[in-house]
C-alpha positions as a Markdown table, in Angstrom:
| # | Residue | x | y | z |
|---|---|---|---|---|
| 1 | Met | 8.0 | -22.4 | -37.2 |
| 2 | Thr | 4.7 | -22.6 | -35.3 |
| 3 | Leu | 1.2 | -21.6 | -36.2 |
| 4 | Leu | -0.6 | -19.9 | -33.3 |
| 5 | Ala | -4.2 | -18.8 | -32.8 |
| 6 | Leu | -4.5 | -15.1 | -32.9 |
| 7 | Asp | -5.8 | -15.0 | -29.3 |
| 8 | Asp | -2.8 | -17.0 | -28.1 |
| 9 | Arg | -1.1 | -15.2 | -25.2 |
| 10 | Arg | 2.3 | -15.7 | -26.7 |
| 11 | Trp | 1.5 | -13.8 | -29.9 |
| 12 | Arg | -0.3 | -11.0 | -28.2 |
| 13 | Glu | 2.6 | -10.5 | -25.7 |
| 14 | Phe | 5.1 | -10.5 | -28.5 |
| 15 | Val | 3.2 | -7.9 | -30.5 |
| 16 | Glu | 2.8 | -5.7 | -27.5 |
| 17 | Ser | 6.5 | -5.9 | -26.7 |
| 18 | Arg | 7.6 | -4.7 | -30.1 |
| 19 | Pro | 8.0 | -0.9 | -30.6 |
| 20 | Asp | 7.7 | -1.4 | -34.4 |
| 21 | Ser | 4.3 | -3.2 | -34.3 |
| 22 | Thr | 1.3 | -1.4 | -35.7 |
| 23 | Ile | -2.5 | -1.7 | -35.3 |
| 24 | Phe | -2.4 | -4.2 | -38.2 |
| 25 | His | -0.2 | -6.6 | -36.2 |
| 26 | His | -2.6 | -6.4 | -33.3 |
| 27 | Pro | -4.6 | -9.7 | -33.0 |
| 28 | Met | -7.8 | -7.8 | -33.2 |
| 29 | Trp | -7.2 | -6.6 | -36.8 |
| 30 | Ala | -6.7 | -10.0 | -38.4 |
| 31 | Lys | -9.6 | -11.5 | -36.4 |
| 32 | Leu | -11.8 | -8.7 | -37.6 |
| 33 | Leu | -11.0 | -9.5 | -41.2 |
| 34 | Ala | -11.4 | -13.2 | -40.7 |
| 35 | Asp | -14.7 | -12.9 | -39.0 |
| 36 | Cys | -16.0 | -10.4 | -41.6 |
| 37 | Tyr | -15.1 | -12.4 | -44.7 |
| 38 | Gly | -15.1 | -16.0 | -43.5 |
| 39 | Tyr | -11.3 | -16.6 | -43.6 |
| 40 | Arg | -9.0 | -18.6 | -41.5 |
| 41 | Ala | -6.4 | -16.4 | -39.6 |
| 42 | Met | -3.3 | -17.3 | -37.6 |
| 43 | Ala | 0.0 | -16.0 | -36.4 |
| 44 | Val | 3.1 | -17.6 | -38.1 |
| 45 | Val | 5.9 | -17.4 | -35.6 |
| 46 | Leu | 9.4 | -18.5 | -34.7 |
| 47 | Glu | 9.9 | -19.6 | -31.1 |
| 48 | Ala | 12.9 | -20.1 | -28.8 |
| 49 | Gly | 12.5 | -21.5 | -25.3 |
| 50 | Gly | 8.8 | -21.2 | -25.5 |
| 51 | Ala | 8.9 | -17.4 | -26.4 |
| 52 | Val | 8.0 | -15.9 | -29.7 |
| 53 | Thr | 11.1 | -14.3 | -31.4 |
| 54 | Ala | 9.7 | -13.4 | -34.8 |
| 55 | Gly | 6.4 | -13.6 | -36.6 |
| 56 | Leu | 3.6 | -12.1 | -38.6 |
| 57 | Pro | -0.2 | -12.4 | -38.8 |
| 58 | Ala | -1.5 | -14.3 | -41.9 |
| 59 | Ile | -4.9 | -15.1 | -43.4 |
| 60 | Asp | -5.7 | -18.0 | -45.7 |
| 61 | Val | -7.7 | -16.4 | -48.6 |
| 62 | Ser | -7.7 | -19.5 | -50.8 |
| 63 | Leu | -10.7 | -20.0 | -53.0 |
| 64 | Pro | -12.3 | -23.4 | -53.5 |
| 65 | Val | -10.7 | -23.5 | -57.0 |
| 66 | Gly | -7.2 | -22.3 | -57.6 |
| 67 | Pro | -3.9 | -22.0 | -55.7 |
| 68 | Arg | -3.7 | -22.0 | -52.0 |
| 69 | Arg | -2.9 | -18.4 | -51.0 |
| 70 | Trp | -2.1 | -16.7 | -47.7 |
| 71 | Val | -1.8 | -12.9 | -47.3 |
| 72 | Ser | -0.3 | -10.9 | -44.5 |
| 73 | Leu | -2.7 | -9.2 | -44.5 |
| 74 | Pro | -5.6 | -8.6 | -47.0 |
| 75 | Phe | -7.2 | -5.2 | -47.0 |
| 76 | Thr | -4.2 | -3.8 | -45.1 |
| 77 | Asp | -1.8 | -1.3 | -46.6 |
| 78 | His | 1.4 | -2.3 | -44.8 |
| 79 | Cys | 2.2 | -5.1 | -42.4 |
| 80 | Pro | 5.9 | -6.0 | -42.3 |
| 81 | Pro | 7.1 | -9.2 | -40.4 |
| 82 | Leu | 8.2 | -8.5 | -36.9 |
| 83 | Ala | 11.7 | -9.7 | -36.4 |
| 84 | Asp | 15.1 | -8.4 | -35.2 |
| 85 | Gly | 17.5 | -7.4 | -38.0 |
| 86 | Asp | 16.3 | -8.1 | -41.5 |
| 87 | Gly | 14.2 | -11.1 | -40.5 |
| 88 | Ala | 16.2 | -13.4 | -42.9 |
| 89 | Asp | 15.5 | -16.5 | -40.7 |
| 90 | Leu | 11.8 | -15.9 | -40.7 |
| 91 | Ile | 11.7 | -15.3 | -44.5 |
| 92 | Gly | 13.7 | -18.4 | -45.2 |
| 93 | Ile | 11.5 | -20.6 | -43.1 |
| 94 | Leu | 8.4 | -19.1 | -44.7 |
| 95 | Gly | 9.8 | -20.2 | -48.1 |
| 96 | Asp | 10.1 | -23.7 | -46.8 |
| 97 | Leu | 6.6 | -23.5 | -45.4 |
| 98 | Ala | 5.2 | -22.3 | -48.8 |
| 99 | Arg | 6.7 | -25.2 | -50.6 |
| 100 | Ser | 5.0 | -27.7 | -48.3 |
| 101 | Ser | 1.7 | -26.1 | -47.1 |
| 102 | Phe | 0.5 | -23.5 | -49.7 |
| 103 | Asp | 1.3 | -22.0 | -53.1 |
| 104 | Val | 2.1 | -18.4 | -52.2 |
| 105 | Leu | 2.3 | -16.0 | -49.3 |
| 106 | Glu | 1.9 | -12.4 | -50.1 |
| 107 | Leu | 3.7 | -10.0 | -47.7 |
| 108 | Arg | 2.5 | -6.4 | -47.5 |
| 109 | Ala | 6.0 | -5.2 | -47.1 |
| 110 | Ala | 9.4 | -5.3 | -48.7 |
| 111 | Val | 11.9 | -8.0 | -47.9 |
| 112 | Ser | 15.7 | -7.9 | -48.1 |
| 113 | Asp | 16.1 | -11.3 | -49.8 |
| 114 | Pro | 16.8 | -10.6 | -53.5 |
| 115 | Thr | 15.7 | -14.1 | -54.5 |
| 116 | Ile | 12.1 | -13.4 | -53.5 |
| 117 | Gln | 9.8 | -11.8 | -56.0 |
| 118 | Ser | 8.7 | -8.3 | -55.1 |
| 119 | Gly | 7.1 | -5.4 | -56.8 |
| 120 | Gly | 4.1 | -3.0 | -56.7 |
| 121 | Ala | 3.0 | 0.4 | -57.7 |
| 122 | Phe | 2.4 | 2.0 | -54.3 |
| 123 | Val | 3.9 | 4.5 | -52.0 |
| 124 | Arg | 3.2 | 5.2 | -48.3 |
| 125 | His | 3.2 | 8.4 | -46.3 |
| 126 | Asp | 3.9 | 9.0 | -42.7 |
| 127 | Leu | 4.5 | 12.1 | -40.6 |
| 128 | Ala | 7.1 | 12.0 | -37.8 |
| 129 | Leu | 5.6 | 13.9 | -34.9 |
| 130 | Ser | 7.4 | 16.0 | -32.2 |
| 131 | Asp | 5.8 | 17.4 | -29.1 |
| 132 | Asp | 5.6 | 20.9 | -30.7 |
| 133 | Val | 2.4 | 21.7 | -32.5 |
| 134 | Ala | 3.7 | 25.0 | -33.8 |
| 135 | Ser | 6.7 | 23.4 | -35.6 |
| 136 | Thr | 4.5 | 20.8 | -37.2 |
| 137 | Trp | 2.2 | 23.5 | -38.4 |
| 138 | Lys | 5.1 | 25.3 | -40.1 |
| 139 | Arg | 6.2 | 22.1 | -41.9 |
| 140 | Met | 2.9 | 21.9 | -43.7 |
| 141 | Arg | 2.5 | 23.3 | -47.2 |
| 142 | Arg | 1.2 | 26.9 | -47.2 |
| 143 | Asn | -1.9 | 25.9 | -49.2 |
| 144 | His | -2.8 | 23.3 | -46.6 |
| 145 | Arg | -2.5 | 25.8 | -43.8 |
| 146 | Arg | -4.7 | 28.2 | -45.7 |
| 147 | Ser | -7.3 | 25.5 | -46.3 |
| 148 | Val | -7.4 | 24.7 | -42.6 |
| 149 | Gln | -7.9 | 28.4 | -41.7 |
| 150 | Asp | -10.6 | 28.8 | -44.4 |
| 151 | Ala | -12.5 | 25.9 | -43.0 |
| 152 | Glu | -12.3 | 27.3 | -39.5 |
| 153 | Ala | -13.4 | 30.7 | -40.9 |
| 154 | Ala | -16.4 | 29.0 | -42.6 |
| 155 | Gly | -17.5 | 27.7 | -39.3 |
| 156 | Val | -16.6 | 24.0 | -39.8 |
| 157 | Arg | -16.2 | 22.2 | -36.5 |
| 158 | Ile | -14.7 | 18.8 | -35.7 |
| 159 | Ala | -16.3 | 16.3 | -33.4 |
| 160 | Arg | -14.4 | 13.3 | -32.0 |
| 161 | Gly | -16.6 | 10.3 | -31.2 |
| 162 | Ser | -16.6 | 6.6 | -30.5 |
| 163 | Ser | -20.3 | 5.6 | -30.7 |
| 164 | Ala | -22.1 | 3.4 | -33.1 |
| 165 | Ser | -23.9 | 6.4 | -34.4 |
| 166 | Asp | -20.5 | 8.1 | -35.2 |
| 167 | Val | -19.5 | 5.1 | -37.3 |
| 168 | Asp | -22.9 | 5.1 | -39.0 |
| 169 | Thr | -22.4 | 8.8 | -39.9 |
| 170 | Phe | -19.0 | 8.0 | -41.3 |
| 171 | Tyr | -20.3 | 5.1 | -43.3 |
| 172 | Arg | -22.8 | 7.3 | -45.1 |
| 173 | Ile | -20.0 | 9.7 | -46.0 |
| 174 | His | -17.8 | 6.7 | -47.1 |
| 175 | Val | -20.5 | 5.3 | -49.4 |
| 176 | Gln | -20.8 | 8.7 | -51.1 |
| 177 | Thr | -17.1 | 9.0 | -51.5 |
| 178 | Arg | -16.6 | 5.5 | -52.9 |
| 179 | Arg | -19.5 | 6.0 | -55.3 |
| 180 | Arg | -17.8 | 9.2 | -56.7 |
| 181 | Leu | -14.6 | 7.3 | -57.1 |
| 182 | Gly | -16.3 | 4.3 | -58.7 |
| 183 | Val | -15.0 | 1.9 | -56.1 |
| 184 | Pro | -17.1 | -0.7 | -54.2 |
| 185 | Val | -17.7 | 0.0 | -50.5 |
| 186 | Gln | -16.8 | -2.6 | -47.8 |
| 187 | Pro | -19.7 | -4.7 | -46.5 |
| 188 | Arg | -21.8 | -3.0 | -43.8 |
| 189 | Arg | -20.8 | -5.9 | -41.4 |
| 190 | Phe | -17.2 | -4.7 | -41.7 |
| 191 | Phe | -18.0 | -1.4 | -40.2 |
| 192 | Gln | -20.1 | -3.0 | -37.5 |
| 193 | Leu | -17.1 | -5.2 | -36.5 |
| 194 | Leu | -14.8 | -2.2 | -36.8 |
| 195 | Phe | -16.9 | -0.4 | -34.2 |
| 196 | Glu | -17.0 | -3.5 | -31.9 |
| 197 | Arg | -13.3 | -4.5 | -32.2 |
| 198 | Val | -11.5 | -1.1 | -32.7 |
| 199 | Ile | -13.6 | 1.9 | -31.8 |
| 200 | Arg | -15.4 | 0.6 | -28.7 |
| 201 | Pro | -12.3 | -0.9 | -27.0 |
| 202 | Gly | -10.4 | 2.4 | -27.4 |
| 203 | Leu | -8.1 | 1.4 | -30.3 |
| 204 | Gly | -9.4 | 4.2 | -32.5 |
| 205 | Phe | -12.0 | 6.9 | -33.0 |
| 206 | Val | -14.1 | 8.7 | -35.5 |
| 207 | Leu | -13.6 | 12.4 | -36.5 |
| 208 | Thr | -16.6 | 14.1 | -38.2 |
| 209 | Ala | -16.4 | 17.6 | -39.7 |
| 210 | Tyr | -19.7 | 19.5 | -39.5 |
| 211 | Gln | -20.9 | 22.6 | -41.2 |
| 212 | Gly | -23.9 | 23.7 | -39.3 |
| 213 | Asp | -25.7 | 20.4 | -38.5 |
| 214 | Ala | -24.6 | 18.7 | -41.7 |
| 215 | Pro | -21.7 | 16.2 | -41.7 |
| 216 | Ala | -19.3 | 17.4 | -44.4 |
| 217 | Ala | -16.4 | 15.0 | -44.0 |
| 218 | Gly | -15.3 | 12.1 | -41.8 |
| 219 | Gly | -12.5 | 9.8 | -41.0 |
| 220 | Ile | -11.8 | 6.6 | -39.0 |
| 221 | Phe | -8.5 | 6.6 | -37.2 |
| 222 | Cys | -6.7 | 3.7 | -35.4 |
| 223 | Ala | -4.6 | 4.7 | -32.4 |
| 224 | Trp | -2.2 | 2.3 | -30.9 |
| 225 | Asn | 1.4 | 1.9 | -29.9 |
| 226 | Gly | 2.4 | 5.5 | -30.6 |
| 227 | Met | 1.0 | 5.5 | -34.1 |
| 228 | Leu | -2.2 | 7.2 | -35.3 |
| 229 | Thr | -3.3 | 5.7 | -38.6 |
| 230 | Cys | -5.9 | 7.2 | -40.9 |
| 231 | Lys | -7.6 | 4.1 | -42.2 |
| 232 | Tyr | -10.5 | 5.7 | -44.0 |
| 233 | Ser | -11.6 | 9.3 | -44.8 |
| 234 | Gly | -14.0 | 10.9 | -47.1 |
| 235 | Arg | -16.1 | 13.9 | -48.0 |
| 236 | Ala | -19.9 | 14.1 | -48.2 |
| 237 | Asp | -21.6 | 15.1 | -51.5 |
| 238 | Gly | -22.3 | 18.8 | -51.8 |
| 239 | Phe | -19.3 | 20.0 | -49.8 |
| 240 | Glu | -16.7 | 20.3 | -52.6 |
| 241 | Lys | -15.9 | 24.0 | -51.8 |
| 242 | Val | -15.5 | 23.5 | -48.1 |
| 243 | Asp | -12.0 | 22.5 | -46.9 |
| 244 | Ala | -13.5 | 20.2 | -44.2 |
| 245 | Val | -11.0 | 17.3 | -44.9 |
| 246 | His | -8.0 | 19.6 | -44.3 |
| 247 | Leu | -9.4 | 20.7 | -40.9 |
| 248 | Leu | -10.2 | 17.1 | -40.1 |
| 249 | Tyr | -6.6 | 15.9 | -40.8 |
| 250 | Trp | -5.1 | 18.9 | -38.9 |
| 251 | Asn | -7.3 | 18.0 | -35.8 |
| 252 | Ala | -6.1 | 14.4 | -36.0 |
| 253 | Ile | -2.4 | 15.5 | -36.2 |
| 254 | Arg | -2.9 | 17.9 | -33.3 |
| 255 | Trp | -4.6 | 15.2 | -31.2 |
| 256 | Ala | -1.8 | 12.8 | -31.9 |
| 257 | Ile | 0.9 | 15.3 | -30.8 |
| 258 | Glu | -1.1 | 16.3 | -27.6 |
| 259 | Asn | -1.4 | 12.6 | -26.7 |
| 260 | Gly | 2.2 | 11.7 | -27.1 |
| 261 | Tyr | 2.1 | 9.8 | -30.4 |
| 262 | His | 5.2 | 9.6 | -32.5 |
| 263 | Thr | 3.8 | 9.0 | -36.0 |
| 264 | Phe | 0.8 | 9.9 | -38.1 |
| 265 | Asp | 0.3 | 7.3 | -40.9 |
| 266 | Leu | -1.6 | 8.4 | -44.0 |
| 267 | Gly | -1.5 | 4.9 | -45.6 |
| 268 | Arg | -1.0 | 3.6 | -49.1 |
| 269 | Thr | -1.4 | 5.5 | -52.3 |
| 270 | Gly | -1.1 | 4.3 | -55.9 |
| 271 | Ile | 1.9 | 5.8 | -57.8 |
| 272 | Glu | -0.5 | 7.1 | -60.5 |
| 273 | Gln | -2.6 | 9.0 | -57.9 |
| 274 | Thr | -0.6 | 12.2 | -58.2 |
| 275 | Gln | -3.2 | 14.5 | -56.8 |
| 276 | Leu | -3.7 | 12.3 | -53.7 |
| 277 | Arg | 0.1 | 12.0 | -53.3 |
| 278 | Ser | 0.5 | 15.7 | -53.4 |
| 279 | Phe | -2.3 | 16.1 | -50.7 |
| 280 | Lys | -0.4 | 13.7 | -48.4 |
| 281 | Val | 3.0 | 15.2 | -49.0 |
| 282 | Gly | 1.6 | 18.7 | -48.2 |
| 283 | Trp | 1.3 | 17.7 | -44.5 |
| 284 | Gly | 5.1 | 17.4 | -44.3 |
| 285 | Thr | 5.1 | 13.6 | -44.7 |
| 286 | Arg | 7.8 | 11.4 | -45.9 |
| 287 | Glu | 6.9 | 9.5 | -49.1 |
| 288 | Glu | 8.5 | 6.0 | -49.4 |
| 289 | Pro | 8.1 | 3.2 | -52.0 |
| 290 | Leu | 5.8 | 0.4 | -50.8 |
| 291 | Pro | 6.7 | -2.8 | -52.6 |
| 292 | Tyr | 5.0 | -6.1 | -51.7 |
| 293 | Ala | 6.7 | -9.5 | -51.7 |
| 294 | Trp | 5.5 | -13.0 | -52.7 |
| 295 | Val | 7.0 | -16.2 | -51.2 |
| 296 | Gly | 6.0 | -19.3 | -53.0 |
| 297 | Arg | 6.5 | -22.1 | -55.4 |
| 298 | Ala | 6.3 | -20.2 | -58.6 |
| 299 | Pro | 6.4 | -16.5 | -59.8 |
| 300 | Val | 3.1 | -14.6 | -59.3 |
| 301 | Arg | 1.5 | -12.8 | -62.1 |
| 302 | Ala | 0.4 | -9.2 | -61.4 |
| 303 | Ser | -3.3 | -8.6 | -61.5 |
| 304 | Ser | -4.6 | -6.6 | -64.5 |
| 305 | His | -7.4 | -5.1 | -62.3 |
| 306 | Arg | -9.7 | -5.2 | -65.4 |
| 307 | Leu | -12.7 | -6.1 | -63.3 |
| 308 | Glu | -12.2 | -3.1 | -61.0 |
| 309 | Arg | -11.8 | -0.8 | -63.9 |
| 310 | Ala | -15.0 | -2.1 | -65.5 |
| 311 | Met | -17.0 | -1.6 | -62.3 |
| 312 | Gly | -16.0 | 2.1 | -62.0 |
| 313 | Pro | -18.4 | 3.6 | -64.6 |
| 314 | Val | -21.2 | 1.4 | -63.4 |
| 315 | Ile | -20.8 | 2.5 | -59.8 |
| 316 | Arg | -20.4 | 6.2 | -60.6 |
| 317 | Asn | -23.5 | 6.3 | -62.7 |
| 318 | Ser | -25.7 | 4.2 | -60.4 |
| 319 | Ser | -27.5 | 4.8 | -57.1 |
| 320 | Pro | -25.5 | 4.3 | -53.8 |
| 321 | Trp | -27.2 | 0.9 | -53.2 |
| 322 | Val | -25.3 | -0.5 | -56.3 |
| 323 | Cys | -22.0 | 0.5 | -54.8 |
| 324 | Arg | -23.0 | -1.2 | -51.6 |
| 325 | Ala | -24.4 | -4.4 | -53.3 |
| 326 | Ile | -21.2 | -4.8 | -55.5 |
| 327 | Gly | -19.1 | -4.5 | -52.4 |
| 328 | Glu | -21.0 | -7.1 | -50.5 |
| 329 | Val | -20.1 | -9.6 | -53.2 |
| 330 | Phe | -16.8 | -8.3 | -54.4 |
| 331 | Tyr | -14.8 | -7.9 | -51.2 |
| 332 | Lys | -14.9 | -11.6 | -50.2 |
| 333 | Tyr | -12.9 | -12.4 | -53.4 |
| 334 | Ala | -10.7 | -9.3 | -53.6 |
| 335 | Ala | -8.2 | -10.3 | -51.0 |
């Protein structure tokens, strides 16, 4: 077992060689999180003959008081270890490392070892893409197709961009969406780094749905290694009756097909979020359980999320700056 810097050539070459690696394995993503929140990030790898044979990115999110805790990766829906087979060798060595170097490593993926604690109340949705736009359209739920057509008939147009102003436009929509949901918004610095590390280098883009000159909805998409990932999306206030989000997603799917991508990833959803799950399934996606695993010295107690639930009514009934201010403080400690 070796700990490598994220910018080590061996780790980058290994990630780029794997057909199953995602944007969240890319060295850029963990470095973005580490730089935004002040964490220490690394790649935990197995080597043979000087070449990486298995590994995963990890971030030390330990607080000054409490257990030493690593996560692969915080603020990331799904990031399985990269290894041939079931990765048993890597998981076994991670257990040894946990007993000597930290208290717990949280893996944002399932593991095959039944002795390792796992659980979670999430599912994930992805859509397998072919090179045929028409067949993908037919796989969609009829109501989704109608919503796309209604948005087009209402004059909604989709713009794809990669500028700082495109990210700023999305950020304003994102704040409005998070406020309605009663959820803190990520620090402004996170979106500045997202532009610098993802959008500007060509690892993603912004889609914005306009009705007239007004932005009605938006999304940030990561595009790498054959997978288009919808990382964030939202609707602006006042556009409840416009199906702009449906047209936005359809444009993303069509772009992915036309550019040779094999998967459209719609990310993580809580099991209890039945309406959102139905929206994602309507695109013809496959819904799969998304358990997480904890490798460490002692069993991990599940979070009660009482603080998050208490913040909800405060955020929903306050001005947008409250949503932003809580996020500036909250996210550092929410990993």
